[in-house]
C-alpha positions in Angstrom: -29.6 122.0 -7.8 -28.1 122.6 -4.3 -27.7 119.5 -2.1 -27.8 120.0 1.6 -24.6 119.0 3.4 -24.8 115.5 4.9 -22.6 115.9 7.9 -24.2 114.4 11.1 -24.6 117.7 12.9 -26.4 119.2 9.9 -28.8 116.2 9.9 -29.4 116.5 13.6 -29.9 120.2 13.2 -32.5 119.7 10.5 -34.3 117.1 12.7 -34.3 119.6 15.5 -35.8 122.3 13.2 -38.3 119.9 11.8 -39.4 118.7 15.3 -40.0 122.3 16.4 -41.2 124.0 13.2 -42.8 121.3 11.0 -43.5 118.2 13.1 -45.8 117.0 10.4 -42.7 116.3 8.3 -40.9 114.1 10.9 -41.7 111.1 8.7 -38.9 112.4 6.4 -36.5 111.0 9.0 -35.7 107.4 9.9 -34.7 106.7 13.5 -32.1 103.9 13.6 -32.2 101.7 16.7 -28.4 102.1 16.9 -26.9 104.5 19.4 -23.9 105.5 17.3 -23.3 106.1 13.6 -20.3 103.8 13.6 -22.2 100.5 13.6 -22.7 98.4 10.5 -26.4 98.4 11.2 -26.6 102.2 11.1 -24.9 102.1 7.7 -27.3 99.4 6.6 -30.2 101.7 7.7 -28.8 104.5 5.7 -28.8 102.3 2.6 -32.3 100.8 3.3 -33.9 104.2 4.0 -32.0 106.1 1.3 -35.1 108.3 0.7 -34.9 109.6 4.3 -32.4 111.2 6.6 -31.3 108.8 9.2 -30.4 109.7 12.8 -29.5 107.5 15.7 -31.7 106.7 18.6 -29.5 108.7 20.9 -29.7 111.7 18.6 -33.5 111.4 18.6 -33.5 111.4 22.4 -31.2 114.4 22.5 -33.5 116.4 20.3 -36.5 115.4 22.3 -34.8 116.6 25.5 -33.9 119.9 23.7 -37.5 120.4 22.7 -38.9 119.4 26.1 -36.6 122.0 27.7 -37.7 124.7 25.3 -41.4 123.9 26.1 -40.7 124.5 29.8 -40.1 128.1 29.2 -43.5 129.8 28.6 -42.1 132.8 26.8 -40.2 130.7 24.2 -43.2 128.4 23.7 -45.5 131.4 23.2 -43.2 133.0 20.7 -42.7 129.8 18.7 -46.4 129.0 18.7 -47.4 132.5 17.6 -44.9 132.7 14.8 -45.3 132.0 11.1 -42.9 129.1 10.3 -40.4 128.4 7.5 -41.0 131.8 5.7 -39.3 132.2 2.3 -38.2 135.7 1.1 -36.6 136.9 -2.2 -35.2 140.4 -2.5 -32.4 142.3 -4.2 -29.8 143.5 -1.7 -27.3 146.0 -3.2 -28.6 144.9 -6.7 -27.8 141.2 -5.9 -30.7 138.8 -6.0 -30.9 137.1 -2.6 -33.2 134.6 -1.1 -33.6 133.0 2.3 -36.0 131.1 4.5 -36.5 132.3 8.0 -37.3 129.8 10.7 -40.0 132.0 12.2 -41.5 135.5 11.8 -43.4 136.9 14.8 -45.7 139.9 14.5 -46.0 141.5 17.9 -49.7 141.9 18.5 -51.0 143.9 21.5 -51.9 140.5 23.1 -48.4 139.2 22.6 -46.9 142.4 24.0 -49.0 141.9 27.1 -48.2 138.2 27.4 -44.5 138.4 26.7 -43.8 141.7 28.4 -41.9 143.1 25.4 -42.8 146.6 24.4 -42.6 145.9 20.7 -46.2 146.3 19.5 -46.6 146.0 15.8 -43.0 145.0 15.2 -41.9 142.1 13.0 -39.3 139.9 14.7 -37.3 137.1 13.0 -36.5 134.1 15.2 -33.8 131.6 14.3 -33.3 128.2 16.1 -29.7 127.1 16.7 -28.5 123.9 18.2 -25.1 124.2 20.0 -22.7 121.7 21.5 -21.4 124.5 23.7 -23.1 126.1 26.7 -25.6 128.9 25.6 -23.5 131.3 27.7 -20.8 130.9 25.0 -23.3 131.8 22.2 -21.8 135.3 21.7 -18.5 133.7 20.8 -20.2 131.2 18.4 -22.2 134.1 16.8 -18.9 135.8 16.0 -17.2 132.6 14.8 -20.0 131.6 12.5 -20.9 135.1 11.2 -24.4 135.0 12.7 -24.4 138.8 12.6 -24.3 138.7 8.8 -27.1 136.1 8.8 -29.2 138.3 11.1 -28.6 141.4 8.9 -29.5 139.5 5.7 -32.7 138.1 7.1 -33.6 141.5 8.6 -33.1 143.0 5.2 -34.9 140.2 3.3 -38.0 140.2 5.5 -38.1 143.9 6.4 -37.8 143.0 10.1 -37.7 145.3 13.1 -35.7 142.9 15.3 -33.9 139.5 15.1 -33.6 136.9 17.9 -31.5 133.8 18.0 -32.8 130.8 20.1 -29.8 128.6 20.8 -30.4 125.3 22.6 -27.7 123.1 24.1 -27.3 119.6 22.7 -26.2 118.2 26.0 -27.5 118.1 29.6 -29.0 120.3 30.9 -30.2 121.2 27.3 -30.6 124.8 28.3 -32.2 127.1 25.7 -31.8 130.9 25.6 -32.8 134.0 23.7 -30.2 136.4 22.2 -31.6 139.7 20.8 -29.5 141.1 18.0 -28.6 144.5 19.2 -27.8 147.6 17.1 -24.0 147.0 17.2 -24.4 143.4 16.3 -26.6 144.2 13.3 -24.4 147.0 12.2 -21.4 144.6 12.1 -23.6 142.2 10.2 -24.6 144.8 7.6 -20.9 145.6 7.1 -20.1 141.9 6.5 -23.2 141.5 4.3 
């Protein structure tokens, strides 16, 4: 019975995730021709398309720029394309029933190890997309502020992962994406929080 929050940044984040992970579901969104959410026409679009999530034209353009920038980085593109998408898991953690849906799970085959240059053959790696209004160079601060270590630990436990990687992407020019590997200290702190 859970309803997803309807704050604009959550809606834009879901559009970003859908665009990258499940582009066949983009018809679940309506693109308003309005550039801002403050216009009467945008509100009318929300009422008219009540069965869809509504984003502005400028939000659509922003997400397309983010995705375009991700696709310019071969390593990111390869990891995303080779991953299983939107993977649900259910598991008891400390006798508490937990569930979660990982954005992506990547199994490091010998071919991927060669192509990516990571020496993680046979490992299962969780990947999580994040959109950020701050520079990706500030992602470590955001990770602390939003308890991303706990999220990484929970997903690692749920999916029996060997590693966890965040892929933050800037929501403003130059739309820089990055990869942040969850190190041992980060995951240990996450397990303590979990």
